All heavy atoms as an XYZ file, in Angstrom:
818
protein
N      87.994    -13.806     44.168
C      87.229    -14.372     45.227
C      85.791    -14.627     44.854
O      85.181    -13.783     44.244
C      87.288    -13.366     46.400
C      86.497    -13.882     47.655
S      86.297    -12.614     48.954
C      87.982    -12.118     49.317
N      85.308    -15.767     45.251
C      83.895    -16.097     45.080
C      83.062    -15.525     46.177
O      83.197    -15.764     47.319
C      83.713    -17.650     44.946
C      82.314    -17.989     44.709
C      84.655    -18.291     43.949
N      82.053    -14.724     45.739
C      81.112    -14.152     46.767
C      79.803    -14.965     46.754
O      79.002    -14.892     45.719
C      80.903    -12.678     46.386
C      82.067    -11.813     46.599
C      81.652    -10.354     46.285
C      82.458    -11.814     48.137
N      79.588    -15.605     47.793
C      78.308    -16.453     47.903
C      77.052    -15.538     47.840
O      76.008    -15.863     47.162
C      78.221    -17.196     49.176
C      76.958    -17.916     49.453
C      79.423    -18.303     49.190
N      77.184    -14.270     48.388
C      75.979    -13.433     48.470
C      75.586    -13.026     47.011
O      74.384    -12.850     46.753
C      76.264    -12.197     49.315
C      77.170    -11.192     48.755
C      77.232     -9.981     49.694
N      78.104     -9.021     49.082
C      79.278     -8.690     49.681
N      79.616     -9.134     50.823
N      80.061     -7.694     49.081
N      76.503    -12.944     46.109
C      76.178    -12.578     44.730
C      75.464    -13.708     44.051
O      74.366    -13.465     43.310
C      77.483    -12.318     43.895
C      77.158    -11.758     42.537
C      78.496    -11.202     41.920
N      79.703    -11.947     42.153
C      80.077    -13.013     41.343
N      79.450    -13.263     40.299
N      81.209    -13.697     41.595
N      75.761    -14.914     44.304
C      75.147    -16.085     43.740
C      73.760    -16.283     44.361
O      72.818    -16.692     43.679
C      76.047    -17.343     43.832
C      77.206    -17.264     43.054
N      77.093    -17.123     41.621
C      78.523    -17.365     43.297
C      78.430    -17.066     41.107
N      79.262    -17.196     42.139
N      73.677    -16.059     45.710
C      72.426    -16.166     46.453
C      71.437    -15.187     45.730
O      70.306    -15.566     45.540
C      72.490    -15.918     47.898
C      71.376    -15.948     48.768
C      70.720    -17.318     48.563
C      71.686    -15.678     50.152
N      71.865    -13.963     45.483
C      70.951    -13.004     45.002
C      70.512    -13.319     43.584
O      69.444    -13.122     43.180
N      71.455    -13.923     42.776
C      71.044    -14.320     41.449
C      70.035    -15.448     41.465
O      68.955    -15.359     40.777
C      72.347    -14.953     40.692
O      73.193    -13.859     40.565
C      72.065    -15.514     39.203
N      70.171    -16.380     42.311
C      69.143    -17.370     42.406
C      67.860    -16.970     42.955
O      66.813    -17.308     42.445
C      69.674    -18.613     43.442
C      68.629    -19.551     43.680
C      70.902    -19.302     42.803
N      67.917    -16.037     44.049
C      66.587    -15.418     44.465
C      65.924    -14.663     43.499
O      64.697    -14.666     43.227
C      66.842    -14.657     45.791
C      67.330    -15.568     46.996
C      67.642    -14.596     48.056
C      66.195    -16.424     47.390
N      66.651    -13.878     42.682
C      65.947    -13.076     41.645
C      65.398    -13.928     40.529
O      64.236    -13.716     40.050
C      67.045    -12.061     40.989
C      66.331    -11.359     39.787
C      67.260    -10.346     39.132
N      67.683     -9.287     39.997
C      68.940     -8.816     40.336
N      69.892     -9.313     39.782
N      69.064     -7.674     41.097
N      66.122    -14.988     40.174
C      65.524    -15.807     39.184
C      64.270    -16.520     39.718
O      63.319    -16.739     38.845
C      66.639    -16.984     38.764
N      64.232    -16.980     41.003
C      63.046    -17.521     41.511
C      61.928    -16.618     41.469
O      60.672    -16.880     41.166
C      63.312    -18.096     42.882
N      62.229    -15.334     41.843
C      61.104    -14.274     41.812
C      60.608    -13.952     40.414
O      59.459    -13.930     40.196
C      61.797    -12.823     42.459
C      60.775    -11.739     42.410
C      61.290    -10.509     43.033
N      62.481    -10.035     42.433
C      62.443     -9.241     41.184
N      61.246     -8.903     40.673
N      63.536     -8.729     40.813
N      61.497    -13.879     39.474
C      61.124    -13.587     38.072
C      60.405    -14.728     37.436
O      59.472    -14.564     36.697
C      62.397    -13.237     37.189
C      62.962    -11.868     37.666
C      64.273    -11.704     36.860
C      61.972    -10.740     37.506
N      60.816    -15.930     37.874
C      60.151    -17.128     37.271
C      58.685    -17.112     37.766
O      57.857    -17.764     37.101
C      60.869    -18.410     37.949
C      60.353    -19.708     37.349
C      61.287    -20.917     37.863
O      62.421    -21.002     37.391
O      60.714    -21.712     38.643
N      58.348    -16.534     38.896
C      57.029    -16.473     39.447
C      56.305    -15.220     38.993
O      55.203    -14.987     39.466
C      57.112    -16.754     40.986
C      57.436    -18.099     41.342
C      57.950    -18.238     42.677
N      58.450    -19.689     43.108
C      59.450    -20.202     42.613
N      60.214    -19.674     41.671
N      59.679    -21.483     42.923
N      56.919    -14.400     38.251
C      56.424    -13.224     37.712
C      55.921    -12.219     38.749
O      54.949    -11.538     38.771
C      55.267    -13.518     36.724
N      56.857    -12.198     39.849
C      56.646    -11.338     41.069
C      57.443    -10.093     40.863
O      58.659    -10.107     40.462
C      56.855    -12.040     42.252
C      55.951    -13.168     42.716
C      56.558    -13.864     43.994
C      54.577    -12.712     43.043
N      56.906     -8.899     41.239
C      57.668     -7.746     41.368
C      58.330     -7.711     42.722
O      57.926     -8.435     43.634
C      56.770     -6.485     41.160
O      55.835     -6.410     42.375
C      56.050     -6.535     39.930
N      59.331     -6.908     42.870
C      59.955     -6.705     44.206
C      59.008     -6.215     45.230
O      58.871     -6.730     46.356
C      61.089     -5.539     44.089
C      62.427     -6.039     43.655
C      63.369     -4.903     43.375
C      63.081     -7.031     44.608
N      58.038     -5.401     44.808
C      57.028     -4.920     45.689
C      56.047     -6.013     46.212
O      55.833     -6.068     47.282
C      56.264     -3.808     45.007
C      55.252     -3.074     45.850
C      54.706     -1.897     45.233
N      55.891     -0.942     44.820
C      55.865      0.184     44.880
N      54.893      0.885     45.363
N      56.873      0.896     44.375
N      55.663     -6.946     45.263
C      54.853     -8.072     45.583
C      55.579     -9.062     46.579
O      55.092     -9.374     47.590
C      54.409     -8.775     44.440
C      53.429     -7.937     43.532
C      53.252     -8.569     42.216
O      54.181     -9.185     41.615
O      52.132     -8.338     41.676
N      56.839     -9.280     46.323
C      57.567    -10.166     47.173
C      57.858     -9.544     48.497
O      57.705    -10.233     49.510
C      58.940    -10.557     46.511
C      59.859    -11.374     47.240
C      59.185    -12.751     47.589
C      61.193    -11.636     46.542
N      58.054     -8.243     48.448
C      58.228     -7.403     49.793
C      57.064     -7.744     50.586
O      57.105     -7.918     51.850
C      58.525     -5.974     49.378
O      58.465     -5.242     50.573
N      55.749     -7.454     50.055
C      54.593     -7.563     50.883
C      54.430     -9.038     51.340
O      53.994     -9.289     52.534
C      53.350     -7.305     49.979
N      54.706    -10.053     50.416
C      54.529    -11.459     50.906
C      55.475    -11.934     52.053
O      55.150    -12.707     52.877
C      54.691    -12.358     49.663
C      53.618    -12.173     48.561
S      54.015    -12.914     47.085
C      54.092    -14.603     47.505
N      56.884    -11.453     51.950
C      57.792    -11.782     52.794
C      57.926    -10.931     53.965
O      58.717    -11.238     54.916
C      59.109    -11.810     52.087
N      57.232     -9.821     53.886
C      57.432     -8.800     54.979
C      58.740     -8.355     55.223
O      59.310     -8.225     56.427
C      56.839     -9.377     56.353
C      55.307     -9.566     56.262
C      54.676     -9.828     57.606
N      53.240     -9.835     57.390
C      52.566    -10.854     57.684
N      53.218    -11.980     58.180
N      51.171    -10.937     57.551
N      59.424     -8.018     54.090
C      60.867     -7.506     53.956
C      60.818     -6.296     53.199
O      60.111     -6.321     51.987
C      61.877     -8.561     53.486
C      63.221     -7.993     53.458
C      61.788     -9.810     54.440
N      61.567     -5.328     53.417
C      61.548     -4.099     52.574
C      61.960     -4.322     51.220
O      62.912     -5.153     50.921
C      62.401     -3.012     53.277
O      63.769     -3.225     52.987
N      61.332     -3.566     50.234
C      61.682     -3.703     48.833
C      63.179     -3.326     48.574
O      63.859     -4.076     47.908
C      60.818     -2.806     48.061
O      59.573     -2.974     48.314
C      61.062     -2.900     46.590
N      63.706     -2.339     49.283
C      65.112     -1.989     49.160
C      66.058     -3.072     49.667
O      67.053     -3.262     48.919
N      65.729     -3.669     50.819
C      66.636     -4.696     51.221
C      66.612     -5.908     50.304
O      67.755     -6.433     50.048
C      66.152     -5.086     52.622
C      67.325     -5.866     53.461
C      68.273     -4.978     54.008
C      67.478     -7.174     53.353
C      69.301     -5.592     54.656
C      68.557     -7.677     54.034
C      69.506     -6.967     54.688
O      70.446     -7.525     55.469
N      65.442     -6.354     49.697
C      65.407     -7.506     48.852
C      66.204     -7.123     47.597
O      66.975     -7.911     47.101
C      63.902     -7.794     48.451
C      63.211     -8.363     49.679
C      63.936     -8.890     47.426
C      61.673     -8.509     49.439
N      66.030     -5.881     47.165
C      66.816     -5.445     46.067
C      68.396     -5.611     46.191
O      69.061     -6.084     45.398
C      66.364     -4.076     45.531
O      67.297     -3.604     44.572
N      68.700     -5.132     47.363
C      70.243     -5.160     47.689
C      70.670     -6.670     47.829
O      71.783     -6.978     47.382
C      70.472     -4.319     49.038
C      70.374     -2.924     48.806
C      70.782     -2.145     50.076
O      70.056     -2.451     51.179
O      71.520     -1.164     49.954
N      69.803     -7.485     48.330
C      70.120     -8.907     48.477
C      70.330     -9.544     47.015
O      71.212    -10.237     46.712
C      69.203     -9.715     49.330
C      69.444    -11.222     49.249
C      69.304     -9.302     50.759
N      69.286     -9.181     46.227
C      69.305     -9.637     44.753
C      70.512     -9.300     44.034
O      70.994     -9.935     43.147
C      68.057     -9.269     44.115
C      66.833    -10.133     44.511
C      65.625     -9.859     43.635
O      65.638     -9.092     42.708
O      64.523    -10.507     43.799
N      71.046     -8.041     44.289
C      72.253     -7.630     43.641
C      73.536     -8.031     44.322
O      74.630     -7.611     43.880
C      72.075     -5.980     43.546
C      71.084     -5.695     42.572
C      70.989     -4.081     42.369
N      70.266     -3.651     43.595
C      70.633     -2.404     44.282
N      71.746     -1.786     43.967
N      69.898     -2.011     45.241
N      73.435     -8.783     45.297
C      74.742     -9.260     46.081
C      75.388     -8.193     46.829
O      76.512     -8.349     47.203
N      74.637     -7.141     47.262
C      75.276     -6.089     48.009
C      75.001     -6.286     49.525
O      75.681     -5.659     50.245
C      74.652     -4.729     47.604
C      75.031     -4.335     46.153
C      74.436     -3.094     45.670
O      73.434     -2.641     46.185
N      75.081     -2.489     44.666
N      74.068     -7.108     49.895
C      73.765     -7.295     51.336
C      73.727     -8.822     51.609
O      73.300     -9.504     50.723
C      72.366     -6.664     51.663
C      72.308     -5.339     51.658
C      72.906     -4.602     53.008
C      72.741     -3.084     52.837
N      73.318     -2.466     54.106
N      74.226     -9.125     52.752
C      74.138    -10.476     53.207
C      72.705    -10.800     53.696
O      72.072     -9.967     54.306
C      75.090    -10.796     54.348
C      76.552    -10.613     54.022
C      77.181    -11.759     53.249
O      76.543    -12.796     53.138
O      78.306    -11.574     52.689
N      72.204    -11.950     53.317
C      70.882    -12.334     53.857
C      70.986    -13.139     55.167
O      71.733    -14.173     55.137
C      70.129    -13.125     52.727
N      70.317    -12.777     56.183
C      70.358    -13.645     57.401
C      69.490    -14.884     57.153
O      68.711    -14.958     56.195
C      69.753    -12.745     58.590
O      68.269    -12.611     58.290
N      69.673    -15.838     57.931
C      68.873    -17.065     57.887
C      67.379    -16.848     58.064
O      66.621    -17.405     57.217
C      69.401    -18.111     58.868
O      69.236    -17.601     60.190
N      67.089    -15.836     58.880
C      65.592    -15.561     59.046
C      65.028    -14.793     57.702
O      64.011    -15.211     57.255
C      65.359    -14.507     60.179
C      65.604    -15.147     61.617
C      67.119    -15.261     61.902
O      67.995    -14.589     61.220
O      67.480    -15.756     62.921
N      65.813    -13.934     57.121
C      65.439    -13.215     55.967
C      65.269    -14.323     54.732
O      64.342    -14.269     53.971
C      66.351    -12.205     55.607
C      66.115    -11.478     54.215
C      65.169    -10.420     54.360
C      67.346    -11.046     53.508
N      66.292    -15.157     54.694
C      66.234    -16.008     53.681
C      65.124    -17.156     53.856
O      64.399    -17.407     52.793
C      67.607    -16.882     53.644
C      67.929    -17.802     52.624
C      67.846    -17.140     51.183
C      69.330    -18.451     52.720
N      64.789    -17.563     55.037
C      63.531    -18.338     55.161
C      62.310    -17.674     54.831
O      61.507    -18.203     54.213
C      63.586    -18.786     56.698
N      62.230    -16.452     55.145
C      61.038    -15.555     54.712
C      60.933    -15.449     53.311
O      59.766    -15.584     52.718
C      61.090    -14.257     55.467
O      59.878    -13.487     55.147
N      61.982    -15.207     52.632
C      61.960    -15.074     51.149
C      61.692    -16.406     50.506
O      60.841    -16.445     49.596
C      63.304    -14.652     50.607
C      63.605    -13.215     50.987
C      65.108    -12.744     50.484
C      62.577    -12.191     50.304
N      62.280    -17.536     50.965
C      61.999    -18.859     50.460
C      60.444    -19.198     50.545
O      59.964    -19.826     49.667
C      62.940    -19.835     51.064
S      64.569    -19.815     50.444
N      59.958    -18.962     51.839
C      58.528    -19.173     52.002
C      57.653    -18.446     51.092
O      56.772    -19.004     50.430
C      58.128    -18.824     53.504
C      58.595    -19.856     54.599
O      59.037    -21.020     54.084
O      58.650    -19.489     55.685
N      58.040    -17.137     50.831
C      57.183    -16.356     49.936
C      57.275    -16.784     48.503
O      56.302    -16.615     47.769
C      57.614    -14.825     50.153
N      58.392    -17.283     48.166
C      58.691    -17.734     46.791
C      58.202    -19.202     46.592
O      58.267    -19.695     45.483
C      60.206    -17.562     46.460
C      60.676    -16.110     46.260
C      62.218    -16.138     46.229
C      60.078    -15.464     45.078
N      57.841    -19.843     47.582
C      57.440    -21.212     47.647
C      58.560    -22.087     47.074
O      58.307    -22.951     46.192
C      56.098    -21.436     46.914
C      55.504    -22.744     47.153
O      55.743    -23.370     48.364
O      54.896    -23.277     46.244
N      59.785    -21.846     47.586
C      60.856    -22.605     47.221
C      61.644    -23.116     48.415
O      61.602    -22.402     49.402
C      61.792    -21.772     46.170
C      62.379    -20.654     46.900
C      62.928    -22.582     45.699
N      62.110    -24.279     48.350
C      62.849    -24.892     49.431
C      64.165    -24.199     49.746
O      64.908    -23.991     48.753
N      64.562    -23.917     51.011
C      65.749    -23.383     51.274
C      66.953    -24.234     50.865
O      67.932    -23.844     50.299
C      65.906    -23.230     52.843
C      67.264    -22.743     53.440
C      67.638    -21.409     52.771
C      67.270    -22.676     54.822
N      66.813    -25.613     50.966
C      67.774    -26.584     50.462
C      68.056    -26.508     48.890
O      69.146    -26.537     48.446
N      66.912    -26.292     48.229
C      67.006    -26.102     46.689
C      67.762    -24.839     46.383
O      68.716    -24.912     45.568
C      65.547    -26.081     46.211
C      64.896    -27.432     46.284
O      65.547    -28.460     46.395
O      63.715    -27.453     46.295
N      67.443    -23.740     47.146
C      68.221    -22.523     46.898
C      69.686    -22.626     47.148
O      70.502    -22.351     46.395
C      67.584    -21.355     47.789
C      68.396    -20.079     47.735
C      66.210    -21.072     47.250
N      69.947    -23.269     48.357
C      71.418    -23.441     48.730
C      72.146    -24.348     47.799
O      73.395    -24.115     47.506
C      71.629    -23.756     50.216
C      70.907    -22.779     51.258
C      70.974    -23.499     52.623
C      71.653    -21.444     51.201
N      71.429    -25.407     47.358
C      72.075    -26.241     46.472
C      72.402    -25.602     45.077
O      73.573    -25.731     44.622
C      71.110    -27.525     46.104
C      71.841    -28.640     45.502
C      70.763    -29.883     45.451
N      70.389    -30.339     46.792
C      69.128    -30.098     47.231
N      68.256    -29.539     46.594
N      68.803    -30.553     48.429
N      71.457    -24.838     44.646
C      71.701    -24.143     43.380
C      72.893    -23.082     43.629
O      73.748    -22.962     42.711
C      70.458    -23.473     42.849
C      70.624    -22.878     41.475
C      69.356    -22.401     40.980
O      68.211    -22.675     41.447
O      69.391    -21.716     39.875
N      72.903    -22.360     44.733
C      73.999    -21.477     44.966
C      75.392    -22.161     45.002
O      76.295    -21.753     44.440
C      73.850    -20.772     46.287
C      75.002    -19.966     46.699
C      72.621    -19.698     46.137
N      75.323    -23.444     45.710
C      76.498    -24.254     45.756
C      77.064    -24.667     44.353
O      78.244    -24.586     44.126
N      76.093    -24.931     43.537
C      76.504    -25.230     42.070
C      77.155    -24.106     41.485
O      78.101    -24.364     40.711
C      75.212    -25.810     41.258
C      74.800    -27.094     41.773
O      75.475    -27.858     42.546
O      73.623    -27.549     41.351
N      76.544    -22.978     41.655
C      77.159    -21.741     40.932
C      78.457    -21.455     41.583
O      79.469    -21.075     40.761
C      76.244    -20.482     41.201
C      74.846    -20.572     40.398
C      73.971    -19.469     40.834
C      75.111    -20.441     38.920
N      78.707    -21.605     42.980
C      79.954    -21.374     43.517
C      81.086    -22.303     42.907
O      82.209    -21.969     42.554
C      79.881    -21.405     45.026
C      81.246    -21.420     45.686
C      79.099    -20.275     45.592
N      80.689    -23.562     42.877
C      81.563    -24.566     42.359
C      81.919    -24.258     40.870
O      83.142    -24.401     40.431
C      80.986    -26.064     42.428
O      80.587    -26.271     43.657
C      81.784    -27.153     41.744
N      80.975    -23.878     39.959
C      81.182    -23.468     38.600
C      82.220    -22.371     38.529
O      83.237    -22.303     37.866
C      79.962    -23.260     37.746
N      82.086    -21.415     39.398
C      82.892    -20.178     39.399
C      84.358    -20.588     39.915
O      85.280    -20.027     39.295
C      82.351    -19.037     40.263
C      83.204    -17.730     40.274
C      82.601    -16.509     40.787
O      81.440    -16.684     41.404
O      83.372    -15.614     40.985
N      84.427    -21.341     40.892
C      85.745    -21.832     41.423
C      86.555    -22.617     40.283
O      87.629    -22.337     40.099
C      85.647    -22.695     42.665
C      85.139    -21.903     43.854
C      84.896    -22.946     45.103
O      84.534    -24.118     44.835
O      85.067    -22.516     46.173
N      85.823    -23.346     39.529
C      86.395    -24.068     38.496
C      86.941    -23.223     37.348
O      87.983    -23.382     36.878
C      85.332    -25.111     37.833
O      84.856    -26.016     38.885
C      85.994    -25.976     36.800
N      86.068    -22.246     37.108
C      86.548    -21.205     36.091
C      87.740    -20.468     36.517
O      88.775    -20.176     35.812
C      85.415    -20.245     35.805
C      84.351    -20.901     34.936
C      83.298    -19.872     34.629
O      83.078    -18.841     35.413
N      82.296    -20.167     33.710
N      87.806    -20.081     37.811
C      88.842    -19.301     38.355
C      90.117    -20.171     38.397
O      91.191    -19.639     38.043
C      88.612    -18.845     39.724
C      87.548    -17.706     39.856
C      87.248    -17.461     41.322
C      88.015    -16.507     39.260
N      89.985    -21.373     38.834
C      91.123    -22.254     38.710
C      91.755    -22.498     37.334
O      93.003    -22.589     37.226
C      90.805    -23.703     39.309
N      90.864    -22.692     36.435
C      91.280    -22.958     35.051
C      92.046    -21.559     34.389
O      92.982    -21.668     33.827
C      90.135    -23.100     34.057
N      91.609    -20.391     34.874
C      92.168    -19.203     34.502
C      93.550    -18.987     35.153
O      94.504    -18.707     34.454
C      91.261    -17.957     34.881
N      93.694    -19.496     36.409
C      94.953    -19.414     37.035
C      95.901    -20.385     36.364
O      97.046    -20.072     36.084
C      94.886    -19.672     38.527
C      96.223    -19.903     39.169
C      94.186    -18.585     39.348
N      95.467    -21.585     36.048
C      96.383    -22.681     35.507
C      96.746    -22.128     34.080
O      97.892    -22.422     33.672
C      95.466    -23.957     35.276
C      95.289    -24.684     36.581
O      96.014    -24.198     37.520
O      94.513    -25.620     36.646
N      95.977    -21.506     33.344
C      96.281    -20.922     32.018
C      97.423    -19.819     32.036
O      98.092    -19.624     31.091
C      95.037    -20.300     31.343
N      97.432    -19.131     33.138
C      98.383    -18.015     33.352
C      99.735    -18.402     34.017
O     100.660    -17.671     33.895
C      97.928    -16.906     34.116
O      97.575    -17.289     35.492
C      96.592    -16.245     33.457
N      99.841    -19.715     34.499
C     101.053    -20.108     35.211
C     101.971    -20.548     34.048
O     101.662    -21.312     33.139
C     100.745    -21.343     36.072
C     102.090    -21.911     36.570
C      99.780    -20.941     37.170
N     103.180    -20.087     34.047
C     104.181    -20.345     33.023
C     105.190    -21.184     33.706
O     105.679    -20.944     34.830
C     104.828    -19.153     32.500
O     105.290    -18.385     33.454
C     103.881    -18.409     31.666
N     105.699    -22.211     33.012
C     106.777    -23.047     33.558
C     108.034    -22.618     32.913
O     108.316    -22.403     31.687
C     106.549    -24.596     33.115
C     107.680    -25.420     33.431
C     105.178    -25.094     33.613
N     109.095    -22.307     33.816
C     110.278    -21.829     33.305
C     110.938    -22.855     32.368
O     111.078    -23.988     32.616
C     111.219    -21.572     34.538
C     110.420    -22.122     35.618
C     109.086    -22.385     35.236
N     111.507    -22.329     31.249
C     112.252    -23.280     30.358
C     113.732    -23.021     30.521
O     114.105    -21.909     30.587
C     111.757    -22.952     28.930
C     112.587    -23.645     27.906
C     110.370    -23.048     28.707
N     114.425    -24.088     30.861
C     115.946    -23.889     30.934
C     116.498    -23.255     29.700
O     116.172    -23.496     28.435
C     116.483    -25.427     30.970
C     115.217    -26.226     31.211
C     114.095    -25.564     30.751
N     117.428    -22.256     29.890
C     118.019    -21.575     28.887
C     119.319    -22.064     28.705
O     120.184    -22.169     29.597
C     118.074    -20.079     29.334
C     118.610    -19.143     28.218
C     117.816    -19.130     26.902
C     118.668    -17.696     28.821
N     119.703    -22.527     27.430
C     120.992    -23.071     27.148
C     121.742    -21.929     26.390
O     121.253    -21.449     25.324
C     120.813    -24.147     26.202
O     120.105    -25.191     26.887
C     122.169    -24.768     25.910
N     122.912    -21.541     26.917
C     123.736    -20.443     26.243
C     125.121    -21.032     25.800
O     125.770    -21.540     26.666
C     123.903    -19.221     27.073
C     122.444    -18.584     27.451
C     124.669    -18.226     26.450
C     122.511    -17.421     28.357
N     125.306    -20.976     24.658
C     126.665    -21.485     24.154
C     127.651    -20.263     24.259
O     127.306    -19.085     23.879
C     126.436    -21.850     22.687
C     125.572    -23.048     22.352
C     126.011    -24.375     23.084
O     127.304    -24.519     23.038
O     125.123    -25.063     23.532
N     128.851    -20.467     24.693
C     129.926    -19.442     24.574
C     130.182    -19.047     23.297
O     130.189    -19.833     22.280
C     131.049    -20.230     25.179
C     130.822    -21.721     25.229
C     129.400    -21.808     25.065
N     130.523    -17.862     23.176
C     130.922    -17.240     21.812
C     132.431    -17.298     21.703
O     133.127    -16.825     22.616
C     130.495    -15.793     21.701
C     130.866    -15.176     20.375
C     128.854    -15.694     21.798
N     132.919    -17.758     20.775
C     134.407    -17.903     20.518
C     134.861    -17.227     19.335
O     134.206    -16.956     18.320
C     134.746    -19.500     20.327
C     134.425    -20.397     21.440
C     134.703    -21.843     21.335
C     134.334    -22.584     22.373
N     134.685    -23.972     22.280
N     136.130    -16.666     19.512
C     136.595    -15.954     18.345
C     137.169    -16.890     17.328
O     137.044    -18.015     17.413
C     137.766    -14.863     18.844
C     138.906    -15.550     19.404
O     139.094    -16.767     19.338
O     139.675    -14.737     19.974
N     137.845    -16.413     16.411
C     138.409    -17.250     15.130
C     139.415    -18.081     15.654
O     139.580    -19.217     15.069
C     138.775    -16.232     14.075
C     138.951    -17.036     12.809
C     140.208    -15.574     14.416
C     139.024    -16.217     11.585
N     140.123    -17.804     16.740
C     141.139    -18.821     17.258
C     140.558    -19.719     18.203
O     141.258    -20.622     18.690
C     142.159    -18.009     17.956
C     143.001    -17.044     17.024
O     143.133    -17.438     15.787
O     143.341    -15.986     17.484
N     139.226    -19.704     18.499
C     138.556    -20.745     19.452
C     138.551    -20.140     20.851
O     138.146    -20.949     21.748
N     139.138    -18.972     21.129
C     139.150    -18.477     22.591
C     137.621    -17.977     22.867
O     137.045    -17.407     22.044
C     140.048    -17.388     22.703
C     141.547    -17.824     22.378
O     141.749    -18.999     22.836
O     142.315    -16.952     22.006
N     137.182    -18.267     24.032
C     135.871    -17.776     24.575
C     135.893    -16.289     24.745
O     136.790    -15.752     25.433
C     135.475    -18.561     25.790
C     134.177    -17.895     26.360
C     135.298    -20.072     25.570
N     135.092    -15.575     24.099
C     135.010    -14.055     24.198
C     133.833    -13.570     24.877
O     133.825    -12.462     25.423
C     135.200    -13.344     22.903
C     136.570    -13.642     22.311
C     134.051    -13.850     21.951
N     132.847    -14.425     25.060
C     131.539    -14.031     25.646
C     130.839    -15.326     26.099
O     130.881    -16.356     25.580
C     130.631    -13.302     24.831
N     130.272    -15.182     27.421
C     129.655    -16.352     27.923
C     128.584    -15.713     28.929
O     128.789    -14.683     29.564
C     130.496    -17.279     28.750
N     127.511    -16.557     29.204
C     126.534    -15.898     30.151
C     126.439    -16.934     31.303
O     126.754    -18.054     31.230
C     125.079    -15.731     29.527
């Protein structure tokens, strides 16, 4: 199962690190607790639209840009999962069993 919150956390953490901000600094700027931001970044908590807007404002990144990047990550993971499933699907091969005959030509075994 693809978890959007995990990808959202990855994108938000990357944006924070790209700006060389600590969790504490982002927390002060966004007025969101450090612990909650940490849980969102680790994909353990869902981010409300209000929280997400606050984080995007503090990071000076567009909400649409964040969601687009998350969408790209989700699509990539879905593609990988589909490929993994396709690789494990086996197609049954018809089994041909010839009857076993004795020296006189009588069938002694068959499946």
